[in-house]
C-alpha positions, -999 to +999 in steps of 0.1 A: -002+000+000+015+035-010+020+057+019+002+089+020+032+122+008+023+141+045+038+111+059+065+108+040+074+143+043+072+142+080+094+109+080+125+119+055+120+159+049+116+168+087+101+197+103+106+227+080+098+260+102+125+283+088+115+311+062+114+305+026+144+282+016+156+255-012+142+230+013+109+246+020+106+249-025+108+212-021+081+207+003+061+231-012+060+216-042+055+179-024+021+198-007+013+206-045+018+171-051-002+152-027-034+176-043-031+153-075-034+116-083+005+109-077+002+081-054-021+058-070-002+054-102+033+039-108+055+067-103+044+073-066+068+096-047+085+069-019+102+080+011+136+072-005+126+097-037+122+121-007+152+120+008+174+117-024+160+150-032+173+168+002+206+155-003+207+167-040+194+200-024+217+202+012+251+195-009+245+222-031+281+239-028+263+274-030+235+289-019+223+296-056+232+258-065+209+247-036+181+269-052+188+257-088+184+219-073+150+227-058+140+242-092+153+214-110+136+189-085+103+206-086+100+207-122+108+171-120+082+160-096+057+180-114+068+166-151+074+134-146+056+124-117+026+144-114+025+148-154+009+171-179-028+158-174-031+156-134-011+191-136-037+208-159-066+192-146-055+204-106-040+234-109-058+252-141-045+281-154-009+273-144+012+269-173+025+234-175+052+241-201+066+275-174+061+252-142+082+224-157+104+244-174+141+237-153+135+198-157+170+183-156+185+171-184+215+158-198+231+186-193+219+201-161+219+164-143+253+150-143+259+120-125+231+128-103+241+163-094+222+190-107+242+216-123+218+235-149+207+271-144+175+270-156+149+284-136+111+282-136+093+304-163+068+334-156+033+317-155+046+286-140+039+294-106+009+278-088+007+301-057+009+332-083-014+318-101-043+314-071-035+350-061-042+367-094-073+344-097-084+359-060-086+323-046-078+311-011-044+291-006-051+254-009-025+231+012-031+192+029+005+197+050-008+227+068+014+255+046+012+293+037+010+300+002+041+302-001+054+269+014+057+276+048+051+251+073+029+263+102+016+247+133-015+229+128-033+247+162-040+282+162-024+297+188-010+334+175+024+337+166+027+375+154+044+382+184+075+359+172+102+382+157+106+357+131+072+365+117+080+398+098+110+378+083+087+349+071+067+376+056+093+391+039+111+362+022+077+345+013+069+382-003+103+383-021+098+343-033+070+356-050+085+385-069+116+367-077+092+338-088+075+365-113+111+376-126+114+410-110+150+423-098+163+429-061+159+466-071+125+468-076+118+439-047+138+462-025+110+490-033+080+469-030+089+455+004+093+493+016+055+497-001+045+464+018+059+469+049+038+497+054+007+480+044+015+456+070+015+480+099-018+498+086-034+462+084-015+436+109-037+410+095-022+417+055-009+383+040+011+378+014-012+370-012-027+399-004+004+418-006+011+412-042-024+411-054-019+449-039+012+459-052-001+466-088-018+495-073+018+503-056+039+532-068+067+517-071+051+488-089+040+515-115+072+534-120+085+498-127+061+484-148+046+518-168+027+495-194+006+477-168-009+503-146-017+523-183-036+490-192-052+486-163-079+510-172-089+495-201-102+460-208-071+442-222-058+414-206-028+432-188+008+410-188+020+395-154+052+413-145+071+381-158+053+384-189+065+426-196+101+416-182+101+392-211+090+415-234+117+437-223+145+416-227+128+401-262+131+439-273+163+449-262+177+412-281+154+423-312+172+463-315+207+451-305+201+425-333+194+453-358+223+479-341+195+501-332+203+517-294+174+528-273+182+532-238+165+546-202+134+568-206+136+558-244+139+524-238+107+527-216+086+548-234+088+519-263+078+489-241+046+504-223+037+520-262+044+484-273+015+468-245-008+496-251-009+488-282-009+453-282+022+451-303+036+414-295+073+404-293+067+387-326+054+414-342+084+435-328+106+411-348+085+413-381+085+449-381+125+449-374+133+423-400+111+444-425+129+478-416+165+457-421+145+444-453+143+483-463+172+500-450+197+474-458+190+452-483+159+466-508+177+486-541+182+525-533+151+535-557+130+516-531+145+534-500+144+570-519+103+562-527+099+552-486+113+584-475+097+606-500+062+588-495+065+588-458+091+600-441+088+633-420+096+667-441+131+671-439+139+638-424+150+601-435+137+571-422+150+555-398+143+523-382+120+535-354+096+542-383+088+509-385+089+499-348+062+530-339+035+511-323+006+540-331+012+528-365-007+495-376+014+471-390-005+463-418-004+499-429+033+497-426+033+462-445+011+483-470+032+512-472+064+488-478+049+475-505+041+508-521+074+521-516+084+489-538+061+499-564+072+533-566+111+522-567+106+495-595+084+520-614+120+544-612+143+515-619+123+497-646+098+526-664+126+555-659+097+576-639+104+601-619+116+598-582+091+606-563+064+597-584+024+601-577+022+579-548-011+575-547-009+555-578+018+540-565-006+523-536-029+518-560-009+496-581+009+475-553-030+468-540-038+454-575-014+422-553+009+416-588+042+396-579+074+415-588+076+397-614+048+410-634+051+445-621+085+444-635+069+432-670+041+462-670+062+487-663+088+472-690+056+476-712+054+510-703+091+525-710+081+506-742+054+528-751+064+559-737+066+577-772+030+572-775+026+602-746+040+628-767+008+638-789+011+646-829-008+678-837-032+657-849-041+636-819-070+651-795-066+633-769-034+642-745-020+612-724+005+614-694+027+594-675-004+586-648-026+573-676-001+549-688+002+536-655-035+533-654-035+515-690-007+488-689-017+481-655-054+477-665-071+501-644-090+517-665-104+502-694-111+535-717-079+544-715-062+509-722-085+514-757-074+549-765-033+536-762-044+506-781-055+523-806-032+550-808-007+531-814-025+512-837-029+546-856+006+555-855+019+519-870-003+526-898+006+562-903+045+546-904+036+521-928+020+548-954+055+569-951+039+600-934+023+615-904+021+643-884+047+659-861+053+651-831+046+678-801+074+685-775+110+681-778+117+653-751+106+615-746+097+596-719+083+600-683+111+627-670+095+657-651+114+681-687+089+668-707+065+691-728 
C-alpha cells in the first residue's frame, strides 16, 4: 500500500519551519503533488525519493546551487511524477510548460548532480496563479501560500520575531518567481511594510495582489498600470520583463540603440498598443530589408512617400506602435512599387504616391509588376502627342492603362499605337509635339 505524501514528508524531510528556502520549495512542491493522483500510479513518490531530493539540495556548494537544485527537482516532480494531464486538471490556469521549464536534462543533471541554470517560467507559479485568480490558498500539509510549514493549532504567532522575516522572504519569493530584479523587489518591500503596519492581518497573497497599485510597481511597469484602465489582457510582471528582454535583444540585432526613458517609453507603447514580441521581430526584419537590402530607388520612394518633412526613414519608423502593422506593410509594398517604377520604366523620383499604392494593392508579383513597367517603357513615345491627336495622355494615364486599371485609357492607348503604326507603314504622319520622350519632369 502506498504511503500518503504528508506522512512521507514528516518522516524523510522533517519539520521545515525556517523562512522560504530551497528545502521549503521541496516541501511546497510535495504539498502541491499531494493534491494530485500521483500516489495512486506507478510513479508514486517514495520515502527514498524524498531523502534523495533532500540530499541533492543540501549538498549544493552555494545558496544559488541549492536553489537551482530545488527548482529542477520541483520541475522533475511536476513533469515526470505528476504529469501534464493531472497537473492541468488540478492547477487550472498555471502553465505546465513554464512550471516544468527547469526539468533536468543531460546538460543539467550530471552523475546525479544538478548543474544547470534554468529557472521556472513566469506563468509556472501555482501560488501566483491562485493569487491572481483571487482564490484562497489550498494546502494538505498545513502550509502558507508560499509553502511555509505552520503549526496545526490556532496559536497566534504574530509576536514571534521571525514572523516579519518569514513574511518578507515569502513576499520576496513570489516576486523573484515573477522575474523581478532585486532593486524593484526592495522598493516594493518598502511599500509592503507600510501596508502591514496599517493592517496587521495583511497576508503575502494580499500584498502580491495589491502591489499592482503601488507607486514602485507602476514606476517599474508603466505599461501595466496604463493598461489596467482598459479591458485588455494585462501582462504579468514576468511577461513584461520577457518582452523587455526580447525587444532589447532584437534592437541590438539590428543595430538600434534605445536606453533609459526612451526604451521604457517604447515598451509601454508596445504593450498599450497590443504589439506582440513576434510583431516586434517582424517589424524590425522589415526595417532591415528596406534600409539595408532593397535597391536605393525603393528606399528613396519610402522616404519620399512616408518620411517626415526634412528627415529620412529610420528604424523607429517601422517600430512605431501607433502605426498598425498592416499599414506599415502596405507602405513597404507601395515603396517597392514606387522604386520598381523608377528602375524599370524610368519614372520620376517620387512619382504619384496614391497611384503607386493603387498599383501595389493589385497584389501582383514583382515579376508581373516589372513586366508591366517594361511595357510602359516600350510605349513611352505614345505619350508625346502629335498635332492631329486630340487626346492628351500623361504618365499616370499610361500606368493606369498598362496595369488594366482603366479600360477606356487602355483602349485609347491601343488605338493610338495602331494608328501610328499605320501611318508609319504609309510613310507619313503628323509632327510630334514636344522635344522630349519618356516620363521625365522636363517633358512638354
